[in-house]
C-alpha positions as CSV (number, residue, x, y, z in Angstrom):
1,Y,84.6,26.6,138.7
2,Q,86.1,24.0,141.1
3,R,82.9,23.9,143.2
4,R,80.8,23.3,140.0
5,V,83.1,20.5,138.9
6,R,83.0,18.9,142.4
7,A,79.2,19.0,142.4
8,Q,79.0,17.4,138.9
9,T,81.5,14.7,140.0
10,S,79.5,13.8,143.1
11,D,76.2,13.7,141.2
12,E,77.8,11.6,138.5
13,T,79.1,9.2,141.1
14,L,75.7,8.8,142.7
15,V,74.2,8.0,139.3
16,R,76.9,5.5,138.5
17,L,76.4,4.0,142.0
18,S,72.6,3.6,141.5
19,R,73.2,1.9,138.1
20,G,75.7,-0.5,139.6
21,L,78.6,0.8,137.6
22,L,80.6,1.8,140.7
23,S,82.3,-0.9,142.6
24,S,80.4,-1.5,145.8
25,T,83.5,-2.2,147.9
26,N,85.0,1.2,147.1
27,M,81.9,3.2,148.1
28,P,83.0,6.5,149.6
29,S,81.3,7.0,153.0
30,D,81.5,10.8,152.7
31,L,79.5,10.7,149.5
32,A,76.3,9.5,151.1
33,S,75.1,8.2,154.5
34,S,75.4,4.5,155.1
35,Q,71.6,4.2,155.1
36,L,71.4,5.6,151.6
37,Q,74.2,3.4,150.4
38,W,72.3,0.4,151.9
39,L,69.1,1.3,150.0
40,L,71.1,1.4,146.8
41,V,73.0,-1.9,147.4
42,K,70.7,-4.2,149.4
43,K,68.9,-5.7,146.4
44,N,71.6,-5.8,143.8
45,N,75.3,-6.4,144.4
46,S,77.9,-8.9,143.4
47,F,77.9,-10.7,146.8
48,L,74.2,-11.7,146.9
49,V,73.2,-15.4,146.7
50,R,69.5,-16.3,146.5
51,R,68.4,-19.8,147.4
52,D,65.0,-21.3,148.4
53,G,63.5,-17.8,148.8
54,L,66.3,-16.6,151.1
55,T,69.0,-14.0,150.4
56,F,72.5,-14.6,151.6
57,S,75.6,-12.5,151.2
58,R,79.2,-13.6,150.5
59,E,80.9,-10.4,151.7
60,P,84.3,-11.0,153.3
61,L,83.3,-8.7,156.2
62,N,79.9,-10.2,156.8
63,L,80.0,-12.5,159.9
64,K,76.6,-14.2,159.5
65,S,76.4,-14.3,155.7
66,V,72.9,-12.7,155.8
67,N,71.9,-9.7,153.7
68,R,71.2,-7.3,156.5
69,F,72.4,-3.7,157.2
70,R,73.8,-4.6,160.6
71,Y,76.1,-7.3,159.2
72,S,77.0,-5.7,155.9
73,G,80.7,-5.0,155.3
74,I,80.0,-2.9,152.3
75,V,78.2,0.0,153.8
76,N,79.1,0.0,157.5
77,S,82.1,2.2,158.4
78,R,83.0,-0.3,161.1
79,A,82.8,-3.9,159.9
80,A,84.6,-7.1,161.0
81,G,85.1,-10.5,159.4
82,L,86.9,-13.8,160.0
83,A,88.8,-15.8,157.3
84,I,90.8,-19.0,157.5
85,T,94.5,-18.4,157.0
86,P,96.1,-19.8,153.8
87,G,97.9,-22.6,155.7
88,K,94.7,-23.5,157.6
89,K,96.5,-23.1,160.9
90,G,94.1,-20.4,162.3
91,V,92.0,-17.4,161.3
92,T,92.5,-13.8,160.4
93,L,90.4,-11.2,162.1
94,I,89.7,-8.4,159.6
95,K,88.5,-4.9,160.7
96,K,87.9,-1.8,158.6
97,K,90.2,1.2,159.3
98,K,88.5,4.5,159.9
99,G,89.1,7.1,157.2
100,A,91.1,4.6,155.1
101,N,92.2,5.3,151.5
102,L,89.5,3.8,149.3
103,R,91.8,3.5,146.3
104,R,93.9,1.0,148.3
105,P,91.4,-1.6,149.7
106,R,94.0,-3.9,151.1
107,S,95.6,-1.2,153.2
108,S,92.2,0.0,154.4
109,Q,91.8,-3.1,156.6
110,N,93.5,-4.2,159.9
111,R,94.4,-7.9,159.7
112,I,95.2,-9.8,162.8
113,Q,96.5,-13.4,162.5
114,L,95.1,-15.7,165.3
115,T,96.7,-19.1,165.4
116,R,96.7,-20.2,169.0
117,D,94.2,-22.6,170.7
118,F,90.5,-22.2,170.7
119,R,90.0,-20.3,174.0
120,R,92.8,-17.8,173.4
121,V,91.6,-17.0,169.9
122,A,88.0,-16.6,171.3
123,R,89.3,-14.3,174.0
124,T,91.2,-12.2,171.5
125,I,88.2,-11.9,169.2
126,K,86.1,-10.8,172.2
127,H,88.5,-8.2,173.3
128,E,89.2,-6.8,169.8
129,L,85.5,-6.4,169.1
130,N,84.5,-5.1,172.6
131,N,85.5,-1.5,171.8
132,Y,85.1,-1.7,168.0
133,R,81.6,-3.3,167.4
134,P,80.2,-4.9,170.6
135,D,77.1,-6.0,168.8
136,L,79.1,-8.3,166.5
137,K,80.9,-10.2,169.4
138,K,78.4,-13.0,169.5
139,A,78.3,-13.5,165.8
140,A,82.1,-13.4,165.6
141,L,82.4,-16.1,168.3
142,A,79.9,-18.3,166.6
143,R,81.7,-17.9,163.3
144,W,85.0,-18.8,165.0
145,S,83.5,-21.9,166.5
146,M,82.3,-23.0,163.1
147,L,85.6,-22.2,161.4
148,Y,87.5,-24.0,164.2
149,G,85.5,-27.2,163.6
150,G,86.4,-27.0,159.9
151,I,90.1,-26.5,160.6
152,K,90.1,-29.3,163.1
153,A,88.4,-31.7,160.7
154,G,90.7,-30.8,157.8
155,S,93.9,-31.3,159.8
156,G,93.0,-34.8,160.9
157,I,92.7,-33.9,164.6
158,S,89.8,-35.8,166.1
159,K,88.6,-36.9,169.5
160,K,90.3,-39.7,171.2
161,K,89.1,-43.1,170.1
162,K,87.5,-45.2,172.7
163,V,89.2,-48.4,173.4
164,V,86.8,-51.3,173.5
165,K,87.9,-53.9,176.0
166,K,87.0,-57.4,175.2
167,T,85.0,-59.2,177.8
168,R,86.8,-61.9,179.7
169,G,86.4,-65.3,178.1
170,A,85.2,-64.0,174.8
171,K,85.8,-66.0,171.7
172,K,88.5,-64.8,169.3
């Protein structure tokens, strides 16, 4: 009896998933392969943004904001993302935990606060992703560079202003 109930439950979940009734962020990885999940989710999910014939994604764990399997944080068992901290003093590196409890999405992620200078944060990102997902290193560093520019501009820090010296004998 229990086997039959489990089989019906998994079939029902697949049907709900294909109809978009199951939350895409809580998709169980043991239910179906990540490739099958991608086929179900790639054209229709709540994170998609379509502009000028292009399709972007607003997933928190998508470093490039493009709708591709490689960068998708929904279906990949190992995904990484960068987000600005609430105080805008640095960034948070977010990584998925392996075998995490899907009913508790917040605890299924490793969050590392990075608030030091540009080079040290870049080095930490590089080392953290080196063993986790080496193919995402370049995208993560590019994202960090972009976010750092926004943090710097928002905090009022700018390059030193050049002092223009007046020529000798110039009129006042």
